[in-house]
N, C-alpha and C positions, 0 to 999 in steps of 0.2 A: 556236330562232331569236328573237331580241327583233326583231319587225318592228312598223311601224305601217301598219297597211291602209289604204287609201283608195279611195274611189269604188267600192265593190263593185258598184254597178249604174249610177252617176252618169254614167260616160263612155259607155256603151252608150245611156242614155236621151238624153243629149245629142246623141249622134251622130244618133240618129233625129229629133231636134228641128230639128238642123242641115239635114238633107235634107227635112225635111217640107214638103209643098206648102201647108201651112195657114198658113206664115208670111205675114201680111199686113202691110202698113205700119201703124206705130203711129197710132192714131186721136187726134187731138187733141180738145180738148173742143169739144163743140157740132157735131161733123162726123157724118156718117151712119154707122151700125153696120157696115153691109156693102153689097155689091151688091144682095143680094135685099131688104134693107130699104129701100136707096135707091130701088130700083123702085117700091116701095110707097108712097114718101114717108113712111116711118116714121122718126123722129128719137129720138136718144137722149133719155131722161128725165134729170132732174137727179140723180136717184140714179146711173144709170148713167154719167153724165158725171163723177161724183166717183169712182167704183169704177174708171173707166177711167184717171183721172189718177192716182189712187193706186197702180194696177198699174204704170204707167210710172214712177213715183216709185221703187217697190220695185225694178223692174228696173233703172233707170240707178244706183241707190244700190250694187246688187250688182255691177253692171260697174265701177264706180268702185273697190271694194274688190278687185276681180279684178286691175285693172290696176296699182293701188298695190301689191299683194303680189307680182304677177308681176316688176313693175320691182324692188323689193326683193332678191327672190331672185336676179333675174338679175345684181344688182350683187355678191352674195356669190359667184355662180359666178364673175363675173369677176376677183374678187380671188384666188380660188383658182387659175384659170386662169394669172393673171399670175405668182403664185408657183410654179406648177409649171413655167412656162416659164423662171423663174430658175433651178429645179432642172436643168433640160436644159442650160442655159447654163454652169452651174458644172461639170457632168459633163463636156461639151465641154472645157472649159478644162483639167481634170484629165488627160482622155484624151490631149489635145494635149501636155501636160507631161510625160506618161510617155513621149512619143516621144523627148524630149530626154535621156532618162535611159538610158544604156548599160546593156543587159542587164537592164532592168526587167522583171518579170514582168508577164503579160497578164492579163486578166479571168478567163481560163478556168484560169489556174495558181494561183489564191488558194483556199485552203481555206476554203469558205463553209459548211460542216456546222454550224458552231455558230450561224449566224445564222438558219437554217431557212427560208430564203426562195428561190424560184426565181431562176435566173441568168436576166438579161435582156441580149441581145446589144446591142452599139453600134448596129447597125442598127434594132433595135426603138426604142432610145432616140431615135433621129434621127427615126423614124416619129412618135413622141409629139411632140417638138418640132414638127413640120409639121402635126400635129393640131391643137396647142394654136395655132399660127398661124391656121390655119383657123377655129377658133372664135372667136379674137380680133379678126380682121380683118373679119369680117361680110361674107364673099364675096357679092356680088350683093345687099347690103343685107339679109341674112338673118341678122345676128348673133343675134337672139332666138331663131331656130330653130336654131342651131348650138351656143349655149351651153349648153343643157340636155344636149347629148351628154357633156359632161364628167361630169355626175354619173351618166349611163346606161352609158357606156363606157369610163370613165376618160380618159386623154389619147390612148387609140388611136383617133383619129378620121381620120388621114390616108387610111386605106384603105377607110374607110366612105363618105366624102364626105357631103354634105347629103341626098343621095336616102335614104340610111338612116334620117335623122332625120325624113323627111317625114310619117311617121305621128304624130310627135308624141309627147311624154310628158305626164302630167297636168298639170305646171307650165307647159307651153307651150300648152296648148290655147287657140286663136286667139281674143283678146278681141273680133276683128271679127267672128267667127261668132256668139259670144253676143250680141253688140251688134244683129245683124240679126234675131234673134228677136223677132218682133213679140208685143206682150201686149195682149189686150183684156179679161182677167180677172184678179182677184186670184189664183185658184188656180195659174195659168199663171207669174204673176209670182213668187209664193212658191216655186214649183218651182225656177226659175232661182236665186233667192236661196240656197235650201238647196243646191244643186249648188256654187255659188260658195264658200259657207262650207265645203263639203268641201274644195275645192281648197285654199282659205286654210290650213285645218288642217293638209293636206299638205305645203304650202309651209312652214308654221311649222316643222314636224317636219325637214323636209329643210334648213332653214336652220340649225337645231342641229348637224346632221352635218357640213355643208359647214363652218362656223365652226371646229369641232373639228379636222377634217383640214387646214384652212388654217393654223391656229397651229401644229399638230404639224410641219407642212412648213416653215414659217417657222423653227423653232427648229433644225431637221435642217439646213436650208440655211445659218443662220448659223453652225454647228458646222462644216459642211462648208467653208465659205468661210474661216473661221479656221485649219483645217487645210491648206487649199489655200495659204494665204499662207505658212505654216510651210515647206511643201514647196518654195514658188517660192524662198524664202531660200536653202534647201539646194543646190536645183539650180544657183544663180548660182555657187556655190563647188565644187561636186562634182556631176557628173553621171554618175557610175559606180556603180550599184547595188551592185555587188561590194565597194565601198568604203565604204558606209554601215555604221554601227553599228547595234547591235540597236534602239535607239529610232527610228533613221530608217527602218530597214526596217519597222518596227511601224507607223509612221506611214502609210507607203505603202499596206501591206496594210489598215489601218483606213479609209483613204479609199476604197479598192476596195469594202470592205464598206458604206460609207456610200453609194457608187455604186449598189449593189444595192438598199439599203433606200429610197433616193429612187426609183428607177425604180419599184419595186413600190408605193410610196406614190402616186405619181403615175397608177399604173394601177388604184388603188381604184375600185369601182364602188360608189356610194351609193344607187343605185336599182336594183331588180331587177324583173322583170315575170313574172307567172304567172297564167295564165288571162285575159289582157288586161286585168289589173289590176296598176297599179304600187304598189310599196310601199318604204318607206325601210327598207333592210336595215343594221342596225346591227351585226349579227355581224361582217361583213367589216371594218368600220371599227374595232371594237374589238379585233379581232385583230391589224390593222396597227399600231395606235397602242401596244398592249403591245410588240409587237416593236420598234417604234422606240424606245421607252423604254429596253427592255433592251439594245438594241444601242448607243445613244448612252452608256450608262453604262459599257459595255465598251470603247469607243472613244475615250473624251474626251480622254485621254492629253494631259497639258500644258495643257488647257484649264480655266482656273479655273471654278469652279461658277457664280460670278456672270455669266461669259459666256454661259451657257447658259439662264439665268433669264429 
């Protein structure tokens, strides 16, 4: 399995830091080092003040890097979620159109052996749509908390709710908690900086997978949309499946195949968790992308090559 492991120990260490009672308010230059020292009237030396300022600068810079990267990754996830939402809308349009076609076969009657993908029911697709709405709407102002679920659970969020995401995943470790960790020495500040670097590396790897999946879904959506328009024109003049010629019947069957493909693409999990450590799983992504390429080539039918580029 080709994976990018991240935060082998960082998440646990950060967790301890978040809950530690040792977190004090960051000391400004010239203030007293602590309660004990203040009681004795001992103040920071010039060197101690400089180290303290340096520690705060390192921590603040790390938090800024974290927040910038988190925002960037959430933007990529949002684009993916919107494209997946478009997929569910196209599927809904198609299934509504099939109801207008007399004796049109159902999803269960289509031979899917050649596409080698699990059948996903219409009810499951509707749940995906609701899950995407959940992530995109920011229920209760928690959009940043729901969005990561797209990469961790696919579009299957509706049954999970935000409670399932409360533990967070690496990319959504709350910046507010990181920000509240007080620093009064360079070692502590550098530890925070290193942990943030690990999270940024993880997000960068994840961004690449999100972009690849988003581009692939856009291509399939465009192909699906064009086929749907072809079928709509046919239905306007002929709504009896038994009277369709071979090409028209093939068109219907191919859209059913693309329906299953899109549903599986929207269900793709880009992040896995093992022993409380998250990693970017490229194996599942590569598998679905290879299948998407093969199925699209099989079902292109009357769609010019340039339309799919």
